[in-house]
C-alpha positions in Angstrom: -0.5 -14.4 -4.7 -3.0 -16.7 -3.1 -5.2 -17.4 -6.0 -2.5 -18.4 -8.2 -2.5 -21.1 -4.8 -6.0 -22.2 -5.0 -5.7 -22.5 -9.2 -2.5 -25.0 -8.2 -4.6 -27.1 -5.9 -7.7 -27.2 -7.8 -5.0 -28.4 -11.2 -3.4 -30.7 -9.1 -7.0 -32.4 -8.3 -7.4 -32.3 -12.1 -4.3 -34.0 -13.0 -5.2 -36.8 -10.2 -1.9 -35.4 -7.8 -4.1 -34.7 -5.4 -7.3 -36.2 -3.7 -10.7 -34.5 -3.5 -10.8 -35.4 0.0 -7.1 -33.8 0.8 -8.2 -30.6 -1.3 -11.2 -29.9 0.5 -9.2 -30.3 4.0 -6.6 -27.8 2.4 -9.4 -25.4 1.7 -11.1 -25.9 5.1 -8.0 -24.4 6.9 -7.8 -21.5 4.7 -10.6 -19.1 6.1 -8.9 -17.7 9.2 -7.3 -18.8 12.3 -8.1 -17.6 15.9 -5.3 -16.5 18.3 -7.5 -15.1 20.6 -6.6 -11.4 20.5 -6.6 -11.5 16.5 -8.3 -13.8 13.6 -5.9 -14.1 11.1 -7.7 -13.7 7.6 -6.1 -16.3 5.3 -8.4 -16.2 2.6 -7.8 -12.4 2.2 -5.8 -12.5 -0.6 -8.1 -15.4 -2.7 -10.7 -12.9 -2.1 -8.9 -9.8 -2.7 -5.8 -10.9 -4.7 -3.6 -9.2 -1.5 -2.7 -11.1 1.5 -3.9 -9.3 5.4 -1.7 -6.3 6.3 -1.2 -5.9 9.9 -1.6 -2.3 11.2 1.0 -2.4 14.2 0.3 1.2 15.8 -1.5 -0.2 18.6 -0.4 -4.0 18.7 2.0 -5.2 21.0 5.7 -6.7 19.7 4.2 -10.1 20.9 0.8 -9.9 18.9 2.7 -8.6 16.1 4.9 -11.2 16.3 2.3 -14.1 17.1 1.0 -13.0 13.5 3.3 -12.6 11.3 5.0 -16.0 12.7 1.7 -17.7 11.7 1.6 -16.5 8.0 4.9 -17.2 7.4 3.9 -21.1 8.7 1.4 -20.7 6.0 3.7 -19.7 3.3 2.4 -16.0 3.0 4.7 -14.0 1.3 5.5 -9.8 1.4 3.5 -9.9 5.1 3.3 -6.0 5.4 3.2 -4.5 8.9 2.3 -0.9 8.8 2.9 1.9 11.5 5.3 0.0 13.2 7.8 2.4 15.4 11.6 2.0 15.2 11.1 1.0 19.1 8.4 -1.8 18.1 11.1 -3.1 15.4 13.7 -3.1 17.1 12.3 -5.6 19.7 10.5 -7.5 16.8 13.6 -8.5 15.6 14.8 -10.8 18.2 11.3 -12.5 16.8 11.3 -12.9 13.2 13.3 -11.6 10.0 12.1 -9.1 8.2 12.8 -5.5 6.5 12.2 -2.5 7.8 11.7 1.3 6.6 11.9 4.0 9.1 10.6 6.8 7.2 7.5 4.8 6.0 7.3 2.5 9.3 6.9 -0.3 7.1 8.1 -3.8 7.8 8.1 -6.8 5.4 8.5 -10.1 6.4 9.1 -13.2 3.7 9.9 -10.3 1.0 9.8 -11.7 -2.6 9.4 -9.1 -5.2 7.4 -9.0 -8.1 9.3 -10.8 -11.1 7.2 -8.8 -13.6 6.1 -5.6 -11.9 3.1 -3.4 -13.5 3.5 0.0 -14.4 4.1 2.2 -13.7 2.7 4.3 -10.6 4.3 7.9 -9.5 4.0 9.3 -6.4 4.0 13.2 -6.4 4.7 14.8 -2.8 4.3 18.7 -2.7 7.3 18.7 0.5 10.1 17.0 2.0 7.8 17.0 5.0 4.8 14.9 3.6 7.7 12.1 2.9 6.6 9.4 5.4 3.0 9.3 4.0 4.6 9.1 0.7 6.9 6.6 1.4 4.3 4.9 3.1 2.4 5.0 -0.4 4.9 4.3 -2.4 6.9 0.8 -0.6 2.8 -0.2 -0.3 2.5 -0.4 -4.1 5.6 -2.0 -4.6 5.3 -4.2 -2.0 2.3 -5.3 -4.3 3.9 -5.7 -7.3 4.3 -2.3 -9.1 6.4 0.0 -10.3 6.8 3.5 -8.4 8.3 6.7 -9.4 8.8 9.3 -7.2 8.7 12.9 -7.6 9.0 14.6 -4.4 9.3 18.1 -3.7 7.2 19.1 -7.0 4.6 21.4 -4.6 2.8 24.2 -6.6 5.0 27.1 -4.5 7.3 25.8 -7.4 5.5 25.1 -9.8 8.2 24.8 -12.5 9.5 21.7 -10.7 6.4 20.0 -11.4 6.3 21.3 -15.2 9.7 19.5 -15.3 8.4 16.7 -14.9 5.6 16.7 -17.1 6.9 13.9 -19.6 6.6 11.6 -16.6 3.7 12.9 -15.1 1.8 11.7 -18.2 3.1 8.4 -18.5 1.7 7.5 -15.4 -1.2 4.8 -15.5 -1.7 6.1 -12.0 -0.5 9.1 -9.7 -0.6 9.5 -5.8 -0.5 13.3 -5.0 0.8 13.6 -1.5 0.2 17.1 -0.1 -0.4 18.7 3.2 -1.1 22.9 3.6 -3.5 23.6 1.1 -3.8 20.5 -0.8 -3.6 22.3 -3.8 -1.2 19.9 -5.6 -3.7 17.2 -6.7 -5.9 19.7 -8.1 -3.2 21.0 -10.7 -1.7 17.2 -11.1 -5.4 16.1 -12.0 -5.8 18.7 -14.6 -2.8 17.7 -16.1 -3.1 14.1 -16.9 -5.9 11.7 -18.1 -4.8 9.2 -15.5 -6.9 8.7 -12.1 -5.2 10.5 -9.4 -5.4 10.0 -5.8 -5.2 12.6 -3.5 -3.4 12.6 0.3 -4.2 15.2 2.4 -1.3 15.1 5.1 -1.1 16.6 8.6 1.5 19.2 7.4 0.6 23.0 7.6 0.0 25.3 10.0 -2.3 26.4 12.7 -5.4 26.7 10.3 -4.8 24.0 8.6 -6.5 21.6 11.2 -4.2 18.7 11.2 -5.1 18.0 7.2 -8.4 19.1 7.5 -7.8 22.2 5.2 -6.4 19.9 2.6 -8.9 17.1 2.8 -11.6 19.4 2.1 -9.5 21.3 -0.8 -8.6 17.6 -2.2 -12.7 16.9 -1.6 -13.7 20.0 -3.9 -11.3 19.2 -6.5 -12.4 20.6 -9.7 -10.6 17.7 -11.5 -12.9 15.2 -12.2 -10.0 12.4 -12.2 -9.1 13.3 -8.7 -10.4 10.9 -5.5 -9.2 11.3 -2.3 -7.9 9.1 0.7 -8.2 9.8 4.2 -5.3 12.2 6.1 -2.0 10.6 5.9 -3.4 7.7 4.7 -0.6 6.7 2.3 -1.1 2.9 2.5 -4.8 3.2 1.6 -3.3 5.0 -1.5 -0.6 2.7 -2.6 -3.2 -0.1 -1.8 -5.9 1.4 -4.0 -3.1 2.7 -6.7 -2.2 -1.1 -7.1 -5.8 -2.6 -8.2 -6.3 0.4 -10.5 -2.9 -0.1 -12.3 -3.4 -3.7 -11.9 -6.8 -3.2 -14.1 -5.3 -1.4 -16.6 -2.2 -3.4 -16.7 -4.1 -6.7 -17.8 
């Protein structure tokens, strides 16, 4: 993590291995680099503990390649590109080396698994149709160094499927509940566990679902006090926040 690199640099100065002037120059180079079409925030990892993540949906292949290549030059690890289509991923493979998951649409360059992952986060999805958003949340959390367990197709239409996993749910530090339709899963899960529940409404549903708005409003009105909500289809945001909560709990 970037914060560890800063500590290593400071210890190097303390031990006389690096001069204060050399350390100052290194830190001056850190904040950001301007590529014209993007200003890469190299200090994100120092401030947040998590490096900048690239939103790939509205960027060109050339722009993504330029940003990732520069981050690799600066020795950043686990560089995530979200919302990357299969078509763009196929073209990008000619430019950089990365792992790509077509379900979550996440690409990871310079992948380096956490040696001692924190745990654990559960991603519970109401239905199979919610998997793209669920996998976006799960892979995000895993990439950020967390143990993640998946419980898929455990929606309230067959409540016994969820209740059959009570022991798993109750062992979690954070639960991400992903659901479309009426979004009831988050309230049910919230009523069963004592840990934080991050609800993710999805745009899965029939006409009056309004592309996820009905699930969003249901989750915002949850009577379970441990439920909080991210935006529609925002699996990345849920995985990111779950990681922050889990790391606090694990500290």
